[in-house]
N, C-alpha and C positions, 0 to 999 in steps of 0.2 A: 824836319823829323830824319834821324839818322836810319838807314837801312843798309846793315853790312850784308854782303852777299859774297861766297866765293870761298875758296879753299887755297891757301898759299903756304908752300914748305919754307921753312926758315931755319937757320941754325943759332944756337945759342953758343955765345963765346965763353971762353975759359971762368969769366967772371960772373957768368949767368944773365948777360946782357943780351937782348934780342932787338932787331929792327922791327918797328911796326910797318908792315907793308905800305908802300905809297899810296895805294888806292884807299885804304883804310884811314891813314894819315890825312889824306885830302878832305875825307869827310868829316873827320874831326875838327880840322881846321875850318871847314865851311860852316861848321855849327857852332864855331867858337867854343870846342870844348877841349881844353888843355890840362885837365886832370882826369886819370882814370882811377877807379876803385877796383882793386884785384881781391879775389878771394876763391877759396876752393869751391868748385861747383857742388851744388847741393845733392845732386844725384849721380854725378858721371866723375869718373877719375880725370879730370882735366881743371884747368884754372880759367876763370870767367873774368873778363875785363870789361867793366860797365863804364861808359861816359859818365861823368858826375851827375849830370841831370837825370839819367836814366836811374843810376843807383839811388838818388833821392826820391823818384816817384815809386820805385819798388819797395823802398824802405818805409816811405809813407803809407803805402797800400798795407804792408804787413802791419805796421803799428796801428792802422785803423781797425784792423782786425782782432786786435789782441785787447786784453784787459789787464790794465797795469797792476790790478789788484789780485790777479790771479797767478799763483806761483808757478804753475806750469807755463803760462804765456811769458812771463818773465824769462823763463829758462830758453824758451823759444826764441826771443829777442837776443838774448845774451849770445846763443850759440850762432846765431845769424851773423852777429856783427864782431864776434871775438877775434877771427882770423883775418880782418879786413886791412888791406894795405893800401894807402894813398900813394898813387904813382903819377909822376910828372915826367913826360918823355923829354929827353935831352934835346939840345939844339939840332942833332943828327936823327931825331925820330927814334931813338933807342929806349928802351925800359930795361931797368934792372928788376930781375925776378929773385928775391930773397930765397936763401938756400933753403929754408923750411918749405917755401913753396914749391920748390924743385922737386923735394922728397915727398910732399903731399900727392903730386901729381905724377911721380916718377918720370920726370922729365929728364932726358939727357940732351946730348948736342943736336939731334935732328928732332925737329918739332913741325907741326902743322899749325897754322892759326885759321880758324873758320869762323866766317862772318855768320852770325845766327841772329838774324833780325836787328835788333838795337844793341847787341853785345858781341864781343869777342871771345871766342875760345882758343885756348891753347892746350893742344894734345901732343902726347908722345906720338911721334911719326907712326911706329907701329900700331898703337892702339887707333889711330885715325885711319889707318888703312883697312882696318876690318870693319865690316858692314855694320851699321848700327842697328839695323833690323833686317831680318830676312826679306827679299824683295817682295815676295808674295803677301806676307804679313804687312808690310808698308802698304801696299796698294788696297789690301782689304780694310785696313785700319783707317786709311786716308778716305775711302769711299764711305765708311761709316761716319766718320766725323763730318765731312763735307755734304752728306745727306741729311743730317739732323736739322731741325729747325730751331730758331733761338740758341744756337750754340755759343757758349760762353767764348770769349776771346782770350788769346794767350796773352 
């Protein structure tokens, strides 16, 4: 099972290519994951990179909750998969981020790649430097979540 942890600064080149940091690349290689799925994050202004097996698990879970005969459910599925890009790192460990994705996530030269469990997120450096939550709110919310019995897993 892949568990990405950490926050690594990186730079996009003029063509929109970026190196996947070596610690993350090693994990992908050890898990025999050579294909990544990229999409704009559902909730945040960043890009999410899924190892292909993780993407397939998430997509299967979503599909299992949708009724193919429900028009709104079909719109949800369509929206979720419409801007997906299949990414294969080159032999040097670089990936090309298409221009439309650079615009979607407002990415420029300096970015941060954050390991978030079984996915990677690519953030604009200035957005990633902002606190995601107020530290007090984070502590209080974490305490509430961890003290609940039968807490659903992420």
